[in-house]
VOBAPA-401778 format. One record per residue: residue number from 1; x, z, y of N, C-alpha, C, O, CB in turn. Coordinates in nm, 3 decimals. Each point is the difference from the previous one (the first is absolute). Glycine has a CB too. Layout:
N
PT resi     n_x     n_z     n_y    ca_x    ca_z    ca_y     c_x     c_z     c_y     o_x     o_z     o_y    cb_x    cb_z    cb_y
PT  NUM       X       Z       Y       X       Z       Y       X       Z       Y       X       Z       Y       X       Z       Y
...
REM end
This chain:
87
PT resi     n_x     n_z     n_y    ca_x    ca_z    ca_y     c_x     c_z     c_y     o_x     o_z     o_y    cb_x    cb_z    cb_y
PT    1   0.082   0.000  -0.119  -0.082   0.000   0.119   0.087   0.000   0.126  -0.029  -0.072   0.095  -0.152   0.193  -0.222
PT    2   0.288  -0.041   0.127   0.087   0.004   0.116   0.076  -0.132   0.017   0.028  -0.042   0.112  -0.006   0.290  -0.141
PT    3   0.011  -0.311  -0.082   0.067  -0.130   0.008  -0.091  -0.104   0.065   0.045  -0.080   0.082   0.089   0.137  -0.288
PT    4  -0.261  -0.055   0.170  -0.096  -0.092   0.061  -0.013   0.026   0.149  -0.005  -0.094   0.080  -0.120   0.080  -0.298
PT    5   0.119   0.141   0.256  -0.007   0.036   0.141   0.125  -0.047   0.074  -0.010  -0.054   0.111  -0.133   0.253  -0.170
PT    6   0.259  -0.179   0.000   0.125  -0.042   0.063   0.006  -0.152   0.014   0.042  -0.051   0.104   0.071   0.252  -0.199
PT    7  -0.155  -0.272  -0.008   0.001  -0.147   0.007  -0.095  -0.051   0.107   0.034  -0.091   0.075   0.024   0.082  -0.318
PT    8  -0.177   0.067   0.251  -0.095  -0.039   0.103   0.048   0.034   0.139  -0.025  -0.074   0.096  -0.156   0.106  -0.259
PT    9   0.251   0.081   0.175   0.053   0.041   0.130   0.112  -0.092   0.048   0.027  -0.008   0.119  -0.087   0.244  -0.175
PT   10   0.122  -0.305  -0.037   0.103  -0.097   0.037  -0.056  -0.143   0.011   0.042  -0.076   0.087   0.128   0.222  -0.200
PT   11  -0.263  -0.180   0.026  -0.050  -0.138  -0.007  -0.079  -0.039   0.125   0.029  -0.102   0.062  -0.038   0.124  -0.309
PT   12  -0.090   0.059   0.285  -0.088  -0.040   0.109   0.069   0.000   0.137  -0.020  -0.095   0.075  -0.168   0.187  -0.207
PT   13   0.267   0.009   0.168   0.075  -0.012   0.126   0.102  -0.114  -0.003   0.025  -0.065   0.101  -0.056   0.310  -0.066
PT   14   0.090  -0.267  -0.153   0.094  -0.112  -0.013  -0.069  -0.134   0.018   0.055  -0.090   0.064   0.082   0.230  -0.217
PT   15  -0.256  -0.154   0.096  -0.077  -0.122   0.016  -0.037  -0.022   0.146   0.007  -0.112   0.051  -0.097   0.138  -0.283
PT   16   0.052   0.082   0.300  -0.033  -0.009   0.142   0.122  -0.044   0.082  -0.010  -0.090   0.084  -0.165   0.270  -0.114
PT   17   0.290  -0.118   0.005   0.120  -0.035   0.074   0.042  -0.145  -0.028   0.040  -0.072   0.092   0.033   0.313  -0.099
PT   18  -0.082  -0.283  -0.118   0.035  -0.136  -0.036  -0.092  -0.101   0.066   0.046  -0.102   0.051   0.043   0.186  -0.268
PT   19  -0.218  -0.057   0.217  -0.096  -0.091   0.064   0.022  -0.007   0.150  -0.004  -0.108   0.058  -0.162   0.160  -0.238
PT   20   0.189   0.062   0.243   0.024   0.002   0.144   0.127  -0.079   0.034   0.001  -0.079   0.094  -0.117   0.303  -0.076
PT   21   0.221  -0.201  -0.094   0.127  -0.072   0.023  -0.019  -0.151  -0.021   0.046  -0.081   0.081   0.083   0.285  -0.156
PT   22  -0.198  -0.240  -0.033  -0.023  -0.142  -0.029  -0.084  -0.068   0.106   0.027  -0.114   0.037  -0.009   0.167  -0.278
PT   23  -0.120   0.015   0.289  -0.084  -0.060   0.104   0.075  -0.014   0.132  -0.020  -0.099   0.071  -0.181   0.197  -0.182
PT   24   0.285  -0.003   0.143   0.078  -0.011   0.124   0.096  -0.118  -0.006   0.025  -0.066   0.101  -0.042   0.314  -0.069
PT   25   0.072  -0.275  -0.150   0.091  -0.114  -0.015  -0.075  -0.132  -0.009   0.046  -0.101   0.052   0.117   0.251  -0.166
PT   26  -0.279  -0.149   0.047  -0.075  -0.124  -0.018  -0.078  -0.040   0.126  -0.018  -0.118   0.028   0.000   0.172  -0.272
PT   27  -0.028   0.045   0.316  -0.080  -0.025   0.121   0.059   0.072   0.120  -0.055   0.102   0.042  -0.150  -0.130  -0.184
PT   28   0.313  -0.021   0.198   0.064   0.071   0.112  -0.087   0.007   0.125   0.023   0.086   0.086   0.195  -0.161  -0.175
PT   29  -0.317  -0.012   0.101  -0.087   0.003   0.117  -0.101   0.115  -0.005  -0.056   0.039   0.103   0.083  -0.287  -0.085
PT   30  -0.051   0.302  -0.137  -0.097   0.109  -0.012   0.060   0.128   0.056   0.121   0.022  -0.006  -0.224  -0.130  -0.197
PT   31   0.017   0.193   0.258   0.045   0.130   0.049   0.022   0.095  -0.117  -0.044  -0.026  -0.112  -0.079  -0.009   0.330
PT   32   0.190   0.145  -0.190   0.021   0.101  -0.105  -0.132   0.056  -0.050  -0.015   0.025  -0.120   0.235   0.033   0.223
PT   33  -0.315  -0.038  -0.013  -0.129   0.055  -0.043  -0.074  -0.097  -0.092  -0.070   0.043  -0.092   0.056   0.089   0.305
PT   34   0.028  -0.263  -0.189  -0.062  -0.098  -0.091   0.061   0.009  -0.139  -0.072  -0.001  -0.100   0.027  -0.151   0.295
PT   35   0.177   0.160  -0.201   0.068   0.009  -0.130  -0.036   0.128  -0.074  -0.022  -0.002  -0.121   0.210  -0.134   0.214
PT   36  -0.195   0.246  -0.020  -0.036   0.129  -0.063  -0.145  -0.004  -0.049  -0.030   0.051  -0.108   0.195   0.069   0.258
PT   37  -0.255  -0.179  -0.071  -0.141  -0.006  -0.039  -0.018  -0.083  -0.128  -0.072   0.041  -0.091   0.004  -0.017   0.332
PT   38   0.133  -0.139  -0.248  -0.011  -0.085  -0.119   0.064   0.069  -0.120  -0.055  -0.007  -0.111   0.058  -0.199   0.255
PT   39   0.110   0.271  -0.125   0.066   0.071  -0.110  -0.086   0.114  -0.051  -0.009   0.022  -0.121   0.231  -0.083   0.217
PT   40  -0.285   0.134  -0.006  -0.089   0.109  -0.040  -0.116  -0.051  -0.082  -0.036   0.059  -0.102   0.100   0.067   0.307
PT   41  -0.122  -0.235  -0.163  -0.113  -0.057  -0.074   0.043  -0.053  -0.137  -0.074   0.012  -0.097  -0.034  -0.072   0.316
PT   42   0.225   0.003  -0.225   0.050  -0.049  -0.128   0.024   0.115  -0.098  -0.039  -0.009  -0.117   0.145  -0.185   0.235
PT   43  -0.043   0.302  -0.071   0.025   0.116  -0.086  -0.132   0.063  -0.043  -0.013   0.041  -0.116   0.234   0.000   0.232
PT   44  -0.318  -0.033  -0.027  -0.132   0.054  -0.036  -0.067  -0.087  -0.106  -0.065   0.052  -0.090   0.043   0.046   0.320
PT   45   0.037  -0.229  -0.218  -0.058  -0.091  -0.099   0.066   0.019  -0.137  -0.069  -0.001  -0.102   0.017  -0.164   0.284
PT   46   0.182   0.181  -0.184   0.071   0.023  -0.127  -0.046   0.132  -0.062  -0.022   0.007  -0.121   0.222  -0.139   0.205
PT   47  -0.214   0.236  -0.003  -0.048   0.129  -0.051  -0.141  -0.013  -0.056  -0.031   0.058  -0.104   0.174   0.061   0.271
PT   48  -0.229  -0.195  -0.100  -0.138  -0.018  -0.047  -0.003  -0.075  -0.133  -0.077   0.036  -0.090  -0.003  -0.037   0.327
PT   49   0.162  -0.101  -0.250   0.004  -0.077  -0.126   0.051   0.087  -0.114  -0.054  -0.003  -0.110   0.093  -0.209   0.240
PT   50   0.066   0.291  -0.104   0.053   0.087  -0.105  -0.098   0.111  -0.038  -0.012   0.034  -0.118   0.242  -0.083   0.201
PT   51  -0.301   0.104   0.015  -0.100   0.103  -0.031  -0.116  -0.058  -0.080  -0.050   0.064  -0.093   0.113   0.058   0.303
PT   52  -0.105  -0.243  -0.175  -0.107  -0.065  -0.075   0.045  -0.029  -0.143  -0.075   0.021  -0.095  -0.014  -0.123   0.307
PT   53   0.211   0.054  -0.226   0.053  -0.028  -0.134   0.008   0.123  -0.086  -0.034  -0.003  -0.118   0.162  -0.184   0.213
PT   54  -0.081   0.299  -0.037   0.008   0.123  -0.080  -0.139   0.052  -0.034  -0.020   0.055  -0.108   0.238   0.000   0.218
PT   55  -0.313  -0.072  -0.021  -0.137   0.039  -0.031  -0.059  -0.081  -0.113  -0.070   0.053  -0.086   0.042   0.015   0.321
PT   56   0.056  -0.197  -0.235  -0.049  -0.086  -0.108   0.063   0.039  -0.133  -0.069   0.003  -0.103   0.036  -0.191   0.266
PT   57   0.162   0.219  -0.163   0.067   0.043  -0.123  -0.062   0.129  -0.052  -0.025   0.012  -0.120   0.239  -0.121   0.196
PT   58  -0.241   0.204   0.011  -0.060   0.127  -0.042  -0.140  -0.021  -0.055  -0.035   0.055  -0.104   0.169   0.064   0.276
PT   59  -0.213  -0.198  -0.103  -0.137  -0.024  -0.045  -0.002  -0.071  -0.135  -0.082   0.032  -0.087   0.006  -0.043   0.326
PT   60   0.165  -0.087  -0.257   0.001  -0.074  -0.126   0.055   0.082  -0.116  -0.029  -0.031  -0.116   0.055  -0.178   0.248
PT   61   0.053   0.313  -0.103   0.057   0.079  -0.109  -0.090   0.116  -0.042   0.030   0.067  -0.099   0.195  -0.130   0.183
PT   62  -0.332   0.088  -0.013  -0.091   0.110  -0.033  -0.129  -0.054  -0.060  -0.049  -0.106   0.039   0.147   0.245   0.146
PT   63  -0.151  -0.063  -0.280  -0.131  -0.035  -0.053  -0.109   0.040   0.098  -0.094  -0.076   0.025   0.180   0.103  -0.259
PT   64  -0.074   0.093   0.288  -0.094   0.051   0.099   0.083   0.067   0.109   0.058   0.106  -0.023  -0.246  -0.074  -0.150
PT   65   0.193  -0.091   0.290   0.090   0.046   0.107  -0.035   0.142   0.043   0.090   0.076   0.036  -0.063  -0.312   0.042
PT   66  -0.152   0.273  -0.082  -0.042   0.132   0.047   0.042   0.110  -0.097   0.045   0.106   0.045  -0.238  -0.212   0.072
PT   67   0.181   0.084  -0.247   0.025   0.107  -0.095   0.136  -0.007  -0.067   0.043   0.100  -0.059  -0.283  -0.094   0.023
PT   68   0.310  -0.119   0.042   0.133  -0.009  -0.062   0.099   0.089   0.073  -0.008   0.018   0.121  -0.042  -0.252  -0.195
PT   69   0.144   0.291  -0.002   0.102   0.088   0.056   0.137  -0.058  -0.031   0.015  -0.086  -0.087  -0.165   0.287   0.061
PT   70   0.248  -0.152   0.099   0.137  -0.044  -0.027   0.048   0.062  -0.131  -0.068   0.087  -0.055   0.115  -0.112   0.302
PT   71   0.068  -0.017  -0.297   0.049   0.044  -0.129   0.023   0.150  -0.007  -0.032   0.063  -0.101   0.137  -0.285   0.074
PT   72  -0.051   0.283   0.134   0.033   0.142  -0.003  -0.114   0.092   0.038   0.012   0.122  -0.012   0.216  -0.188   0.063
PT   73  -0.338   0.009  -0.006  -0.110   0.084   0.047  -0.098   0.028  -0.113  -0.034  -0.088  -0.079   0.060  -0.007   0.310
PT   74  -0.071   0.219  -0.236  -0.102   0.039  -0.096  -0.117   0.060   0.076   0.006   0.015   0.122   0.167   0.026  -0.303
PT   75  -0.278  -0.008   0.110  -0.115   0.062   0.065   0.038   0.134   0.062  -0.049   0.034   0.107  -0.103  -0.149  -0.270
PT   76   0.239   0.190   0.097   0.041   0.130   0.051   0.077  -0.014   0.131  -0.027   0.072   0.096   0.036   0.016  -0.330
PT   77   0.086  -0.182   0.239   0.078  -0.015   0.124  -0.086  -0.051   0.113   0.021   0.039   0.115   0.184  -0.082  -0.250
PT   78  -0.300  -0.044   0.108  -0.086  -0.048   0.108  -0.095   0.110   0.047  -0.030   0.008   0.119   0.046  -0.241  -0.210
PT   79  -0.064   0.319  -0.002  -0.084   0.113   0.042   0.080   0.101   0.079  -0.052   0.060   0.095  -0.093  -0.094  -0.297
PT   80   0.272   0.056   0.165   0.084   0.091   0.078   0.022  -0.053   0.140   0.003   0.077   0.096   0.110  -0.002  -0.305
PT   81  -0.096  -0.206   0.223   0.020  -0.058   0.132  -0.126   0.017   0.086   0.009   0.029   0.119   0.154  -0.195  -0.216
PT   82  -0.279   0.147   0.036  -0.126   0.017   0.073  -0.020   0.146   0.041  -0.040   0.028   0.114  -0.059  -0.221  -0.242
PT   83   0.126   0.285   0.037  -0.021   0.143   0.033   0.099   0.048   0.105  -0.034   0.086   0.081  -0.051  -0.048  -0.313
PT   84   0.206  -0.091   0.232   0.098   0.042   0.101  -0.038  -0.054   0.137   0.031   0.063   0.102   0.149  -0.056  -0.277
PT   85  -0.246  -0.122   0.181  -0.045  -0.055   0.129  -0.116   0.081   0.056  -0.016   0.008   0.122   0.092  -0.236  -0.193
PT   86  -0.158   0.285  -0.015  -0.117   0.075   0.045   0.039   0.136   0.054  -0.074   0.056   0.081  -0.065  -0.176  -0.248
PT   87   0.253   0.177   0.127   0.042   0.133   0.045   0.063  -0.003   0.131   0.041   0.104   0.052  -0.011  -0.040  -0.279
REM end
């Protein structure tokens, strides 16, 4: 989980910096704010596509999305989580 967080923390800012740099070189007439705005929208689009893809993978791997649990979760651990939230 921490590896995924670290990779995402490097990938998305890196993609933003790369897009901004590339747009500044490809379109020198554009202002910095134009390049930043387009780069922001591109990174947001990539995040949306990846989130949609992961959602599709999760939905297709479950028989019933509402009642299916992860491998390590049992009824006891989920009830403990619910009871700890209520206290």
